[in-house]
N, CA, C and O atoms as a Tripos MOL2 file, in Angstrom:
@<TRIPOS>MOLECULE
protein
  324   323    81     0     0
PROTEIN
NO_CHARGES

@<TRIPOS>ATOM
      1 N          74.2010   58.9180  114.1850 N.3       1 MET1
      2 CA         75.5980   58.8040  114.5200 C.3       1 MET1
      3 C          76.1090   60.1590  115.0040 C.2       1 MET1
      4 O          75.9060   61.1710  114.3330 O.2       1 MET1
      5 N          76.7540   60.1890  116.1330 N.am      2 ALA2
      6 CA         77.2460   61.4290  116.7160 C.3       2 ALA2
      7 C          78.5000   61.9020  115.9830 C.2       2 ALA2
      8 O          79.3320   61.1020  115.5540 O.2       2 ALA2
      9 N          78.6060   63.1980  115.8560 N.am      3 TYR3
     10 CA         79.7650   63.8060  115.2090 C.3       3 TYR3
     11 C          80.9160   63.8890  116.2030 C.2       3 TYR3
     12 O          80.7380   64.3950  117.3120 O.2       3 TYR3
     13 N          82.0870   63.4030  115.8230 N.am      4 LYS4
     14 CA         83.2570   63.4820  116.6820 C.3       4 LYS4
     15 C          84.0570   64.7180  116.2790 C.2       4 LYS4
     16 O          84.5010   64.8420  115.1370 O.2       4 LYS4
     17 N          84.2310   65.6220  117.2300 N.am      5 ARG5
     18 CA         84.9790   66.8440  116.9560 C.3       5 ARG5
     19 C          86.4530   66.5230  116.7580 C.2       5 ARG5
     20 O          87.0090   65.6600  117.4370 O.2       5 ARG5
     21 N          87.0780   67.2290  115.8180 N.am      6 LYS6
     22 CA         88.4990   67.0470  115.5730 C.3       6 LYS6
     23 C          89.3050   67.8110  116.6190 C.2       6 LYS6
     24 O          88.9120   68.8940  117.0530 O.2       6 LYS6
     25 N          90.4240   67.2380  117.0130 N.am      7 SER7
     26 CA         91.3330   67.9440  117.9080 C.3       7 SER7
     27 C          92.1090   68.9730  117.0850 C.2       7 SER7
     28 O          92.0780   68.9310  115.8560 O.2       7 SER7
     29 N          92.8100   69.9050  117.7630 N.am      8 TRP8
     30 CA         93.6160   70.8880  117.0420 C.3       8 TRP8
     31 C          94.7340   70.2100  116.2750 C.2       8 TRP8
     32 O          95.1030   70.6730  115.1960 O.2       8 TRP8
     33 N          95.2760   69.1400  116.7950 N.am      9 GLN9
     34 CA         96.3260   68.4210  116.0790 C.3       9 GLN9
     35 C          95.7830   67.8040  114.7850 C.2       9 GLN9
     36 O          96.4620   67.8120  113.7580 O.2       9 GLN9
     37 N          94.5650   67.2740  114.8390 N.am     10 GLU10
     38 CA         93.9390   66.7130  113.6360 C.3      10 GLU10
     39 C          93.6570   67.8130  112.6160 C.2      10 GLU10
     40 O          93.8790   67.6200  111.4200 O.2      10 GLU10
     41 N          93.1710   68.9610  113.0780 N.am     11 LYS11
     42 CA         92.9070   70.0840  112.1710 C.3      11 LYS11
     43 C          94.1990   70.5960  111.5480 C.2      11 LYS11
     44 O          94.2330   70.9420  110.3670 O.2      11 LYS11
     45 N          95.2550   70.6430  112.3440 N.am     12 LEU12
     46 CA         96.5410   71.1110  111.8650 C.3      12 LEU12
     47 C          97.0860   70.1970  110.7720 C.2      12 LEU12
     48 O          97.6660   70.6750  109.7980 O.2      12 LEU12
     49 N          96.9070   68.9030  110.9240 N.am     13 ALA13
     50 CA         97.4230   67.9300  109.9660 C.3      13 ALA13
     51 C          96.5830   67.8300  108.6900 C.2      13 ALA13
     52 O          97.0610   67.3180  107.6780 O.2      13 ALA13
     53 N          95.3400   68.3110  108.7280 N.am     14 ASP14
     54 CA         94.4300   68.2170  107.5800 C.3      14 ASP14
     55 C          94.5830   69.4530  106.7000 C.2      14 ASP14
     56 O          94.0110   70.5040  106.9900 O.2      14 ASP14
     57 N          95.3530   69.3210  105.6290 N.am     15 SER15
     58 CA         95.6350   70.4990  104.7990 C.3      15 SER15
     59 C          94.5380   70.8160  103.7810 C.2      15 SER15
     60 O          94.5290   71.9150  103.2260 O.2      15 SER15
     61 N          93.6220   69.8960  103.5220 N.am     16 LYS16
     62 CA         92.4780   70.1200  102.6250 C.3      16 LYS16
     63 C          92.8740   70.7240  101.2810 C.2      16 LYS16
     64 O          92.2180   71.6480  100.7990 O.2      16 LYS16
     65 N          93.9290   70.2160  100.6810 N.am     17 GLY17
     66 CA         94.3340   70.7060   99.3620 C.3      17 GLY17
     67 C          95.0950   72.0180   99.3960 C.2      17 GLY17
     68 O          95.2600   72.6580   98.3570 O.2      17 GLY17
     69 N          95.5590   72.4290  100.5550 N.am     18 LEU18
     70 CA         96.2900   73.6760  100.6810 C.3      18 LEU18
     71 C          97.7860   73.3940  100.6510 C.2      18 LEU18
     72 O          98.1680   72.2770  101.0020 O.2      18 LEU18
     73 N          98.6360   74.2860  100.2730 N.am     19 PRO19
     74 CA         98.3570   75.6660   99.9080 C.3      19 PRO19
     75 C          97.7650   75.7560   98.5070 C.2      19 PRO19
     76 O          97.9800   74.8910   97.6580 O.2      19 PRO19
     77 N          97.0220   76.8190   98.2980 N.am     20 LYS20
     78 CA         96.4880   77.0760   96.9640 C.3      20 LYS20
     79 C          96.4500   78.5750   96.7390 C.2      20 LYS20
     80 O          96.4200   79.3640   97.6830 O.2      20 LYS20
     81 N          96.4520   78.9420   95.4990 N.am     21 SER21
     82 CA         96.4280   80.3490   95.1200 C.3      21 SER21
     83 C          95.1190   80.6190   94.3950 C.2      21 SER21
     84 O          94.6990   79.8400   93.5400 O.2      21 SER21
     85 N          94.4710   81.7420   94.7480 N.am     22 ILE22
     86 CA         93.2140   82.1040   94.0970 C.3      22 ILE22
     87 C          93.3290   83.5100   93.5230 C.2      22 ILE22
     88 O          94.1400   84.3160   93.9810 O.2      22 ILE22
     89 N          92.5180   83.7920   92.5250 N.am     23 VAL23
     90 CA         92.4300   85.1410   91.9700 C.3      23 VAL23
     91 C          91.3490   85.8830   92.7480 C.2      23 VAL23
     92 O          90.2500   85.3640   92.9440 O.2      23 VAL23
     93 N          91.6630   87.0960   93.1890 N.am     24 ILE24
     94 CA         90.7290   87.8770   94.0000 C.3      24 ILE24
     95 C          89.5940   88.3970   93.1200 C.2      24 ILE24
     96 O          89.8400   89.1370   92.1680 O.2      24 ILE24
     97 N          88.3390   88.0110   93.4330 N.am     25 PRO25
     98 CA         87.2080   88.5020   92.6490 C.3      25 PRO25
     99 C          86.8820   89.9540   93.0110 C.2      25 PRO25
    100 O          87.2960   90.4450   94.0610 O.2      25 PRO25
    101 N          86.1440   90.6280   92.1440 N.am     26 ALA26
    102 CA         85.8150   92.0450   92.3470 C.3      26 ALA26
    103 C          85.0820   92.2840   93.6640 C.2      26 ALA26
    104 O          85.2660   93.3350   94.2780 O.2      26 ALA26
    105 N          84.2470   91.3300   94.1190 N.am     27 LYS27
    106 CA         83.4780   91.5420   95.3450 C.3      27 LYS27
    107 C          84.3560   91.5380   96.5980 C.2      27 LYS27
    108 O          83.9010   91.9720   97.6570 O.2      27 LYS27
    109 N          85.6030   91.0590   96.5080 N.am     28 MET28
    110 CA         86.5000   91.0500   97.6600 C.3      28 MET28
    111 C          87.4120   92.2670   97.7260 C.2      28 MET28
    112 O          88.1430   92.4320   98.7030 O.2      28 MET28
    113 N          87.3850   93.1190   96.7130 N.am     29 VAL29
    114 CA         88.2360   94.3050   96.7160 C.3      29 VAL29
    115 C          87.8580   95.1760   97.9080 C.2      29 VAL29
    116 O          86.6790   95.4390   98.1460 O.2      29 VAL29
    117 N          88.8470   95.6120   98.6410 N.am     30 GLY30
    118 CA         88.6160   96.4150   99.8380 C.3      30 GLY30
    119 C          88.5970   95.6040  101.1200 C.2      30 GLY30
    120 O          88.6860   96.1760  102.2060 O.2      30 GLY30
    121 N          88.4840   94.2980  101.0250 N.am     31 LYS31
    122 CA         88.5130   93.4290  102.1990 C.3      31 LYS31
    123 C          89.9260   92.8750  102.3510 C.2      31 LYS31
    124 O          90.6020   92.6210  101.3540 O.2      31 LYS31
    125 N          90.3690   92.6890  103.5660 N.am     32 TRP32
    126 CA         91.6890   92.1220  103.8660 C.3      32 TRP32
    127 C          92.8260   92.9070  103.2270 C.2      32 TRP32
    128 O          93.8990   92.3500  102.9940 O.2      32 TRP32
    129 N          92.6170   94.1840  102.9400 N.am     33 GLY33
    130 CA         93.6800   95.0070  102.3880 C.3      33 GLY33
    131 C          93.9030   94.8180  100.9010 C.2      33 GLY33
    132 O          94.9060   95.2890  100.3660 O.2      33 GLY33
    133 N          92.9910   94.1400  100.2230 N.am     34 THR34
    134 CA         93.1580   93.9440   98.7860 C.3      34 THR34
    135 C          92.8700   95.2520   98.0660 C.2      34 THR34
    136 O          92.0240   96.0360   98.4950 O.2      34 THR34
    137 N          93.5730   95.4780   96.9840 N.am     35 THR35
    138 CA         93.4470   96.7510   96.2890 C.3      35 THR35
    139 C          92.7660   96.6580   94.9380 C.2      35 THR35
    140 O          92.1440   97.6220   94.4930 O.2      35 THR35
    141 N          92.8710   95.5190   94.2810 N.am     36 LYS36
    142 CA         92.2450   95.4290   92.9610 C.3      36 LYS36
    143 C          91.8750   93.9900   92.6140 C.2      36 LYS36
    144 O          92.5060   93.0350   93.0660 O.2      36 LYS36
    145 N          90.8530   93.8730   91.8140 N.am     37 ALA37
    146 CA         90.4300   92.5560   91.3400 C.3      37 ALA37
    147 C          91.4940   92.0210   90.3950 C.2      37 ALA37
    148 O          92.1260   92.7810   89.6620 O.2      37 ALA37
    149 N          91.6840   90.7230   90.4180 N.am     38 GLY38
    150 CA         92.6600   90.0860   89.5470 C.3      38 GLY38
    151 C          93.9810   89.7980   90.2350 C.2      38 GLY38
    152 O          94.7770   89.0020   89.7370 O.2      38 GLY38
    153 N          94.2330   90.4490   91.4000 N.am     39 ASP39
    154 CA         95.4250   90.0930   92.1760 C.3      39 ASP39
    155 C          95.2650   88.6580   92.6640 C.2      39 ASP39
    156 O          94.1600   88.1160   92.6580 O.2      39 ASP39
    157 N          96.3660   88.0460   93.0860 N.am     40 THR40
    158 CA         96.2930   86.6920   93.5930 C.3      40 THR40
    159 C          96.4570   86.6740   95.1090 C.2      40 THR40
    160 O          97.1200   87.5320   95.6930 O.2      40 THR40
    161 N          95.8370   85.6750   95.7270 N.am     41 MET41
    162 CA         95.9320   85.4800   97.1720 C.3      41 MET41
    163 C          96.2900   84.0230   97.4150 C.2      41 MET41
    164 O          95.6950   83.1240   96.8210 O.2      41 MET41
    165 N          97.2530   83.7940   98.2800 N.am     42 VAL42
    166 CA         97.6310   82.4310   98.6270 C.3      42 VAL42
    167 C          96.9720   82.0650   99.9500 C.2      42 VAL42
    168 O          96.9260   82.8770  100.8750 O.2      42 VAL42
    169 N          96.4690   80.8590  100.0360 N.am     43 ILE43
    170 CA         95.9030   80.3310  101.2760 C.3      43 ILE43
    171 C          96.8340   79.1990  101.7060 C.2      43 ILE43
    172 O          96.8190   78.1200  101.1130 O.2      43 ILE43
    173 N          97.6450   79.4450  102.7420 N.am     44 PRO44
    174 CA         98.6460   78.4590  103.1360 C.3      44 PRO44
    175 C          98.0630   77.2730  103.8960 C.2      44 PRO44
    176 O          96.9560   77.3490  104.4270 O.2      44 PRO44
    177 N          98.8130   76.1830  103.9430 N.am     45 ALA45
    178 CA         98.4220   74.9990  104.7080 C.3      45 ALA45
    179 C          98.6960   75.2550  106.1910 C.2      45 ALA45
    180 O          99.7210   75.8470  106.5260 O.2      45 ALA45
    181 N          97.8110   74.8260  107.0780 N.am     46 PRO46
    182 CA         97.9900   75.0610  108.5120 C.3      46 PRO46
    183 C          99.3130   74.5270  109.0520 C.2      46 PRO46
    184 O          99.9670   75.1980  109.8500 O.2      46 PRO46
    185 N          99.7090   73.3450  108.6360 N.am     47 ILE47
    186 CA        100.9360   72.7400  109.1510 C.3      47 ILE47
    187 C         102.1520   73.5430  108.7250 C.2      47 ILE47
    188 O         103.1290   73.6360  109.4690 O.2      47 ILE47
    189 N         102.0990   74.1210  107.5360 N.am     48 GLU48
    190 CA        103.1960   74.9460  107.0320 C.3      48 GLU48
    191 C         103.3080   76.2450  107.8400 C.2      48 GLU48
    192 O         104.4100   76.6560  108.2050 O.2      48 GLU48
    193 N         102.1770   76.8830  108.1170 N.am     49 VAL49
    194 CA        102.1720   78.1040  108.9200 C.3      49 VAL49
    195 C         102.7000   77.8100  110.3230 C.2      49 VAL49
    196 O         103.4960   78.5810  110.8600 O.2      49 VAL49
    197 N         102.2700   76.7160  110.9090 N.am     50 ASP50
    198 CA        102.7150   76.3420  112.2480 C.3      50 ASP50
    199 C         104.2240   76.1280  112.2880 C.2      50 ASP50
    200 O         104.8910   76.6080  113.2040 O.2      50 ASP50
    201 N         104.7640   75.4190  111.3160 N.am     51 ALA51
    202 CA        106.2030   75.1350  111.2870 C.3      51 ALA51
    203 C         107.0190   76.4160  111.1420 C.2      51 ALA51
    204 O         108.0480   76.5800  111.7980 O.2      51 ALA51
    205 N         106.5660   77.3110  110.2920 N.am     52 ILE52
    206 CA        107.2870   78.5670  110.0850 C.3      52 ILE52
    207 C         107.2050   79.4470  111.3310 C.2      52 ILE52
    208 O         108.2000   80.0510  111.7330 O.2      52 ILE52
    209 N         106.0280   79.5210  111.9400 N.am     53 MET53
    210 CA        105.8620   80.3880  113.1110 C.3      53 MET53
    211 C         106.6780   79.9040  114.3070 C.2      53 MET53
    212 O         107.0750   80.7110  115.1470 O.2      53 MET53
    213 N         106.9270   78.6200  114.3930 N.am     54 LYS54
    214 CA        107.7500   78.0990  115.4920 C.3      54 LYS54
    215 C         109.2070   78.5400  115.3680 C.2      54 LYS54
    216 O         109.9370   78.5380  116.3590 O.2      54 LYS54
    217 N         109.6370   78.9160  114.1660 N.am     55 LYS55
    218 CA        111.0070   79.3500  113.9390 C.3      55 LYS55
    219 C         111.2160   80.8480  114.1740 C.2      55 LYS55
    220 O         112.3550   81.3030  114.2760 O.2      55 LYS55
    221 N         110.1290   81.6130  114.2600 N.am     56 VAL56
    222 CA        110.2330   83.0660  114.3870 C.3      56 VAL56
    223 C         110.4380   83.4540  115.8500 C.2      56 VAL56
    224 O         109.6330   83.0770  116.7020 O.2      56 VAL56
    225 N         111.5080   84.2050  116.1590 N.am     57 PRO57
    226 CA        111.7150   84.6410  117.5350 C.3      57 PRO57
    227 C         110.6000   85.5770  118.0030 C.2      57 PRO57
    228 O         110.0150   86.3070  117.2030 O.2      57 PRO57
    229 N         110.3150   85.5490  119.2950 N.am     58 LYS58
    230 CA        109.2770   86.3970  119.8660 C.3      58 LYS58
    231 C         109.5980   87.8680  119.5810 C.2      58 LYS58
    232 O         110.7300   88.3200  119.7500 O.2      58 LYS58
    233 N         108.5660   88.6010  119.1430 N.am     59 GLY59
    234 CA        108.7290   90.0200  118.8580 C.3      59 GLY59
    235 C         109.2180   90.3340  117.4570 C.2      59 GLY59
    236 O         109.4050   91.5040  117.1230 O.2      59 GLY59
    237 N         109.4300   89.3210  116.6280 N.am     60 ARG60
    238 CA        109.9140   89.5190  115.2660 C.3      60 ARG60
    239 C         108.7930   89.2990  114.2630 C.2      60 ARG60
    240 O         107.8130   88.6100  114.5440 O.2      60 ARG60
    241 N         108.9540   89.8950  113.0940 N.am     61 VAL61
    242 CA        107.9890   89.7540  112.0060 C.3      61 VAL61
    243 C         108.7400   89.2050  110.7980 C.2      61 VAL61
    244 O         109.8620   89.6240  110.5130 O.2      61 VAL61
    245 N         108.1220   88.2760  110.0960 N.am     62 ILE62
    246 CA        108.7340   87.7400  108.8780 C.3      62 ILE62
    247 C         107.7320   87.8020  107.7340 C.2      62 ILE62
    248 O         106.5370   87.9990  107.9510 O.2      62 ILE62
    249 N         108.2220   87.6370  106.5410 N.am     63 THR63
    250 CA        107.3720   87.4700  105.3710 C.3      63 THR63
    251 C         107.6570   86.0940  104.7890 C.2      63 THR63
    252 O         108.7700   85.5800  104.8900 O.2      63 THR63
    253 N         106.6580   85.5210  104.1940 N.am     64 ILE64
    254 CA        106.8030   84.2030  103.5830 C.3      64 ILE64
    255 C         106.7450   84.4000  102.0720 C.2      64 ILE64
    256 O         105.7770   84.9650  101.5620 O.2      64 ILE64
    257 N         107.7610   83.9450  101.3550 N.am     65 PRO65
    258 CA        107.8100   84.1950   99.9110 C.3      65 PRO65
    259 C         106.8640   83.3060   99.1120 C.2      65 PRO65
    260 O         107.2300   82.2020   98.7070 O.2      65 PRO65
    261 N         105.6600   83.7880   98.8930 N.am     66 TYR66
    262 CA        104.6990   83.1120   98.0310 C.3      66 TYR66
    263 C         104.5290   83.9460   96.7650 C.2      66 TYR66
    264 O         104.6310   85.1710   96.8170 O.2      66 TYR66
    265 N         104.2750   83.3090   95.6460 N.am     67 PRO67
    266 CA        104.0850   84.0740   94.4030 C.3      67 PRO67
    267 C         102.6720   84.6580   94.3090 C.2      67 PRO67
    268 O         101.8940   84.2840   93.4320 O.2      67 PRO67
    269 N         102.3510   85.5770   95.2210 N.am     68 SER68
    270 CA        101.0390   86.2140   95.2030 C.3      68 SER68
    271 C         101.1580   87.6030   95.8110 C.2      68 SER68
    272 O         102.1700   87.9410   96.4240 O.2      68 SER68
    273 N         100.1120   88.4010   95.6360 N.am     69 GLU69
    274 CA        100.1210   89.7580   96.1740 C.3      69 GLU69
    275 C          99.5870   89.8220   97.6010 C.2      69 GLU69
    276 O          99.9160   90.7560   98.3310 O.2      69 GLU69
    277 N          98.7650   88.8460   98.0220 N.am     70 HIS70
    278 CA         98.1050   88.9070   99.3200 C.3      70 HIS70
    279 C          98.0250   87.5360   99.9850 C.2      70 HIS70
    280 O          98.1020   86.5010   99.3240 O.2      70 HIS70
    281 N          97.8700   87.5550  101.3080 N.am     71 THR71
    282 CA         97.5270   86.3680  102.0790 C.3      71 THR71
    283 C          96.4360   86.7660  103.0510 C.2      71 THR71
    284 O          96.4120   87.9140  103.4940 O.2      71 THR71
    285 N          95.5280   85.8610  103.4040 N.am     72 PRO72
    286 CA         94.4760   86.2070  104.3600 C.3      72 PRO72
    287 C          95.0270   86.1880  105.7920 C.2      72 PRO72
    288 O          95.3620   85.1140  106.2920 O.2      72 PRO72
    289 N          95.1320   87.3340  106.4630 N.am     73 PRO73
    290 CA         95.7460   87.3890  107.7880 C.3      73 PRO73
    291 C          94.9570   86.6670  108.8730 C.2      73 PRO73
    292 O          95.5350   86.2490  109.8760 O.2      73 PRO73
    293 N          93.6750   86.5150  108.6940 N.am     74 VAL74
    294 CA         92.8420   85.8650  109.7030 C.3      74 VAL74
    295 C          93.2490   84.4080  109.8900 C.2      74 VAL74
    296 O          93.2130   83.9020  111.0110 O.2      74 VAL74
    297 N          93.6300   83.7350  108.8280 N.am     75 LEU75
    298 CA         93.9810   82.3210  108.9230 C.3      75 LEU75
    299 C          95.1630   82.0860  109.8450 C.2      75 LEU75
    300 O          95.1660   81.1240  110.6120 O.2      75 LEU75
    301 N          96.1540   82.9400  109.7820 N.am     76 THR76
    302 CA         97.3160   82.7740  110.6480 C.3      76 THR76
    303 C          96.8990   82.8610  112.1040 C.2      76 THR76
    304 O          97.3990   82.1030  112.9350 O.2      76 THR76
    305 N          96.0030   83.7590  112.4230 N.am     77 GLY77
    306 CA         95.5150   83.8810  113.7990 C.3      77 GLY77
    307 C          94.7280   82.6650  114.2590 C.2      77 GLY77
    308 O          94.8150   82.2660  115.4200 O.2      77 GLY77
    309 N          93.9620   82.0750  113.3500 N.am     78 TRP78
    310 CA         93.1870   80.8850  113.7100 C.3      78 TRP78
    311 C          94.1200   79.7390  114.0520 C.2      78 TRP78
    312 O          93.9070   79.0320  115.0370 O.2      78 TRP78
    313 N          95.1640   79.5500  113.2350 N.am     79 TRP79
    314 CA         96.0370   78.4050  113.4110 C.3      79 TRP79
    315 C          97.0720   78.6230  114.5010 C.2      79 TRP79
    316 O          97.7120   77.6710  114.9470 O.2      79 TRP79
    317 N          97.2410   79.8620  114.9330 N.am     80 ASN80
    318 CA         98.2540   80.1510  115.9410 C.3      80 ASN80
    319 C          97.5690   80.6200  117.2210 C.2      80 ASN80
    320 O          97.6490   81.7990  117.5650 O.2      80 ASN80
    321 N          96.9290   79.7550  117.8950 N.am     81 HIS81
    322 CA         96.2720   80.1630  119.1490 C.3      81 HIS81
    323 C          96.7480   79.3000  120.2870 C.2      81 HIS81
    324 O          96.3140   79.4830  121.4250 O.2      81 HIS81
@<TRIPOS>BOND
     1     1     2 1
     2     2     3 1
     3     3     4 2
     4     3     5 am
     5     5     6 1
     6     6     7 1
     7     7     8 2
     8     7     9 am
     9     9    10 1
    10    10    11 1
    11    11    12 2
    12    11    13 am
    13    13    14 1
    14    14    15 1
    15    15    16 2
    16    15    17 am
    17    17    18 1
    18    18    19 1
    19    19    20 2
    20    19    21 am
    21    21    22 1
    22    22    23 1
    23    23    24 2
    24    23    25 am
    25    25    26 1
    26    26    27 1
    27    27    28 2
    28    27    29 am
    29    29    30 1
    30    30    31 1
    31    31    32 2
    32    31    33 am
    33    33    34 1
    34    34    35 1
    35    35    36 2
    36    35    37 am
    37    37    38 1
    38    38    39 1
    39    39    40 2
    40    39    41 am
    41    41    42 1
    42    42    43 1
    43    43    44 2
    44    43    45 am
    45    45    46 1
    46    46    47 1
    47    47    48 2
    48    47    49 am
    49    49    50 1
    50    50    51 1
    51    51    52 2
    52    51    53 am
    53    53    54 1
    54    54    55 1
    55    55    56 2
    56    55    57 am
    57    57    58 1
    58    58    59 1
    59    59    60 2
    60    59    61 am
    61    61    62 1
    62    62    63 1
    63    63    64 2
    64    63    65 am
    65    65    66 1
    66    66    67 1
    67    67    68 2
    68    67    69 am
    69    69    70 1
    70    70    71 1
    71    71    72 2
    72    71    73 am
    73    73    74 1
    74    74    75 1
    75    75    76 2
    76    75    77 am
    77    77    78 1
    78    78    79 1
    79    79    80 2
    80    79    81 am
    81    81    82 1
    82    82    83 1
    83    83    84 2
    84    83    85 am
    85    85    86 1
    86    86    87 1
    87    87    88 2
    88    87    89 am
    89    89    90 1
    90    90    91 1
    91    91    92 2
    92    91    93 am
    93    93    94 1
    94    94    95 1
    95    95    96 2
    96    95    97 am
    97    97    98 1
    98    98    99 1
    99    99   100 2
   100    99   101 am
   101   101   102 1
   102   102   103 1
   103   103   104 2
   104   103   105 am
   105   105   106 1
   106   106   107 1
   107   107   108 2
   108   107   109 am
   109   109   110 1
   110   110   111 1
   111   111   112 2
   112   111   113 am
   113   113   114 1
   114   114   115 1
   115   115   116 2
   116   115   117 am
   117   117   118 1
   118   118   119 1
   119   119   120 2
   120   119   121 am
   121   121   122 1
   122   122   123 1
   123   123   124 2
   124   123   125 am
   125   125   126 1
   126   126   127 1
   127   127   128 2
   128   127   129 am
   129   129   130 1
   130   130   131 1
   131   131   132 2
   132   131   133 am
   133   133   134 1
   134   134   135 1
   135   135   136 2
   136   135   137 am
   137   137   138 1
   138   138   139 1
   139   139   140 2
   140   139   141 am
   141   141   142 1
   142   142   143 1
   143   143   144 2
   144   143   145 am
   145   145   146 1
   146   146   147 1
   147   147   148 2
   148   147   149 am
   149   149   150 1
   150   150   151 1
   151   151   152 2
   152   151   153 am
   153   153   154 1
   154   154   155 1
   155   155   156 2
   156   155   157 am
   157   157   158 1
   158   158   159 1
   159   159   160 2
   160   159   161 am
   161   161   162 1
   162   162   163 1
   163   163   164 2
   164   163   165 am
   165   165   166 1
   166   166   167 1
   167   167   168 2
   168   167   169 am
   169   169   170 1
   170   170   171 1
   171   171   172 2
   172   171   173 am
   173   173   174 1
   174   174   175 1
   175   175   176 2
   176   175   177 am
   177   177   178 1
   178   178   179 1
   179   179   180 2
   180   179   181 am
   181   181   182 1
   182   182   183 1
   183   183   184 2
   184   183   185 am
   185   185   186 1
   186   186   187 1
   187   187   188 2
   188   187   189 am
   189   189   190 1
   190   190   191 1
   191   191   192 2
   192   191   193 am
   193   193   194 1
   194   194   195 1
   195   195   196 2
   196   195   197 am
   197   197   198 1
   198   198   199 1
   199   199   200 2
   200   199   201 am
   201   201   202 1
   202   202   203 1
   203   203   204 2
   204   203   205 am
   205   205   206 1
   206   206   207 1
   207   207   208 2
   208   207   209 am
   209   209   210 1
   210   210   211 1
   211   211   212 2
   212   211   213 am
   213   213   214 1
   214   214   215 1
   215   215   216 2
   216   215   217 am
   217   217   218 1
   218   218   219 1
   219   219   220 2
   220   219   221 am
   221   221   222 1
   222   222   223 1
   223   223   224 2
   224   223   225 am
   225   225   226 1
   226   226   227 1
   227   227   228 2
   228   227   229 am
   229   229   230 1
   230   230   231 1
   231   231   232 2
   232   231   233 am
   233   233   234 1
   234   234   235 1
   235   235   236 2
   236   235   237 am
   237   237   238 1
   238   238   239 1
   239   239   240 2
   240   239   241 am
   241   241   242 1
   242   242   243 1
   243   243   244 2
   244   243   245 am
   245   245   246 1
   246   246   247 1
   247   247   248 2
   248   247   249 am
   249   249   250 1
   250   250   251 1
   251   251   252 2
   252   251   253 am
   253   253   254 1
   254   254   255 1
   255   255   256 2
   256   255   257 am
   257   257   258 1
   258   258   259 1
   259   259   260 2
   260   259   261 am
   261   261   262 1
   262   262   263 1
   263   263   264 2
   264   263   265 am
   265   265   266 1
   266   266   267 1
   267   267   268 2
   268   267   269 am
   269   269   270 1
   270   270   271 1
   271   271   272 2
   272   271   273 am
   273   273   274 1
   274   274   275 1
   275   275   276 2
   276   275   277 am
   277   277   278 1
   278   278   279 1
   279   279   280 2
   280   279   281 am
   281   281   282 1
   282   282   283 1
   283   283   284 2
   284   283   285 am
   285   285   286 1
   286   286   287 1
   287   287   288 2
   288   287   289 am
   289   289   290 1
   290   290   291 1
   291   291   292 2
   292   291   293 am
   293   293   294 1
   294   294   295 1
   295   295   296 2
   296   295   297 am
   297   297   298 1
   298   298   299 1
   299   299   300 2
   300   299   301 am
   301   301   302 1
   302   302   303 1
   303   303   304 2
   304   303   305 am
   305   305   306 1
   306   306   307 1
   307   307   308 2
   308   307   309 am
   309   309   310 1
   310   310   311 1
   311   311   312 2
   312   311   313 am
   313   313   314 1
   314   314   315 1
   315   315   316 2
   316   315   317 am
   317   317   318 1
   318   318   319 1
   319   319   320 2
   320   319   321 am
   321   321   322 1
   322   322   323 1
   323   323   324 2
@<TRIPOS>SUBSTRUCTURE
     1 MET1         2 RESIDUE 1 A MET
     2 ALA2         6 RESIDUE 1 A ALA
     3 TYR3        10 RESIDUE 1 A TYR
     4 LYS4        14 RESIDUE 1 A LYS
     5 ARG5        18 RESIDUE 1 A ARG
     6 LYS6        22 RESIDUE 1 A LYS
     7 SER7        26 RESIDUE 1 A SER
     8 TRP8        30 RESIDUE 1 A TRP
     9 GLN9        34 RESIDUE 1 A GLN
    10 GLU10       38 RESIDUE 1 A GLU
    11 LYS11       42 RESIDUE 1 A LYS
    12 LEU12       46 RESIDUE 1 A LEU
    13 ALA13       50 RESIDUE 1 A ALA
    14 ASP14       54 RESIDUE 1 A ASP
    15 SER15       58 RESIDUE 1 A SER
    16 LYS16       62 RESIDUE 1 A LYS
    17 GLY17       66 RESIDUE 1 A GLY
    18 LEU18       70 RESIDUE 1 A LEU
    19 PRO19       74 RESIDUE 1 A PRO
    20 LYS20       78 RESIDUE 1 A LYS
    21 SER21       82 RESIDUE 1 A SER
    22 ILE22       86 RESIDUE 1 A ILE
    23 VAL23       90 RESIDUE 1 A VAL
    24 ILE24       94 RESIDUE 1 A ILE
    25 PRO25       98 RESIDUE 1 A PRO
    26 ALA26      102 RESIDUE 1 A ALA
    27 LYS27      106 RESIDUE 1 A LYS
    28 MET28      110 RESIDUE 1 A MET
    29 VAL29      114 RESIDUE 1 A VAL
    30 GLY30      118 RESIDUE 1 A GLY
    31 LYS31      122 RESIDUE 1 A LYS
    32 TRP32      126 RESIDUE 1 A TRP
    33 GLY33      130 RESIDUE 1 A GLY
    34 THR34      134 RESIDUE 1 A THR
    35 THR35      138 RESIDUE 1 A THR
    36 LYS36      142 RESIDUE 1 A LYS
    37 ALA37      146 RESIDUE 1 A ALA
    38 GLY38      150 RESIDUE 1 A GLY
    39 ASP39      154 RESIDUE 1 A ASP
    40 THR40      158 RESIDUE 1 A THR
    41 MET41      162 RESIDUE 1 A MET
    42 VAL42      166 RESIDUE 1 A VAL
    43 ILE43      170 RESIDUE 1 A ILE
    44 PRO44      174 RESIDUE 1 A PRO
    45 ALA45      178 RESIDUE 1 A ALA
    46 PRO46      182 RESIDUE 1 A PRO
    47 ILE47      186 RESIDUE 1 A ILE
    48 GLU48      190 RESIDUE 1 A GLU
    49 VAL49      194 RESIDUE 1 A VAL
    50 ASP50      198 RESIDUE 1 A ASP
    51 ALA51      202 RESIDUE 1 A ALA
    52 ILE52      206 RESIDUE 1 A ILE
    53 MET53      210 RESIDUE 1 A MET
    54 LYS54      214 RESIDUE 1 A LYS
    55 LYS55      218 RESIDUE 1 A LYS
    56 VAL56      222 RESIDUE 1 A VAL
    57 PRO57      226 RESIDUE 1 A PRO
    58 LYS58      230 RESIDUE 1 A LYS
    59 GLY59      234 RESIDUE 1 A GLY
    60 ARG60      238 RESIDUE 1 A ARG
    61 VAL61      242 RESIDUE 1 A VAL
    62 ILE62      246 RESIDUE 1 A ILE
    63 THR63      250 RESIDUE 1 A THR
    64 ILE64      254 RESIDUE 1 A ILE
    65 PRO65      258 RESIDUE 1 A PRO
    66 TYR66      262 RESIDUE 1 A TYR
    67 PRO67      266 RESIDUE 1 A PRO
    68 SER68      270 RESIDUE 1 A SER
    69 GLU69      274 RESIDUE 1 A GLU
    70 HIS70      278 RESIDUE 1 A HIS
    71 THR71      282 RESIDUE 1 A THR
    72 PRO72      286 RESIDUE 1 A PRO
    73 PRO73      290 RESIDUE 1 A PRO
    74 VAL74      294 RESIDUE 1 A VAL
    75 LEU75      298 RESIDUE 1 A LEU
    76 THR76      302 RESIDUE 1 A THR
    77 GLY77      306 RESIDUE 1 A GLY
    78 TRP78      310 RESIDUE 1 A TRP
    79 TRP79      314 RESIDUE 1 A TRP
    80 ASN80      318 RESIDUE 1 A ASN
    81 HIS81      322 RESIDUE 1 A HIS
């Protein structure tokens, strides 16, 4: 059976249990700007990131109030292309 690739709209709608918050393990310290083990990182849902980014004016920067110390910046770039 051939694998059918998902469209970007399908990927955007598939939240896969996100958002979720994880505790940063010691092996990730120093990656993505993390400073210490035990901090928390939130992994947002793609549809949520898309909705928020559509509201931000061009050239502006915002922060999203999540109860964590870090977010993975690479994910925002993947979902916003």
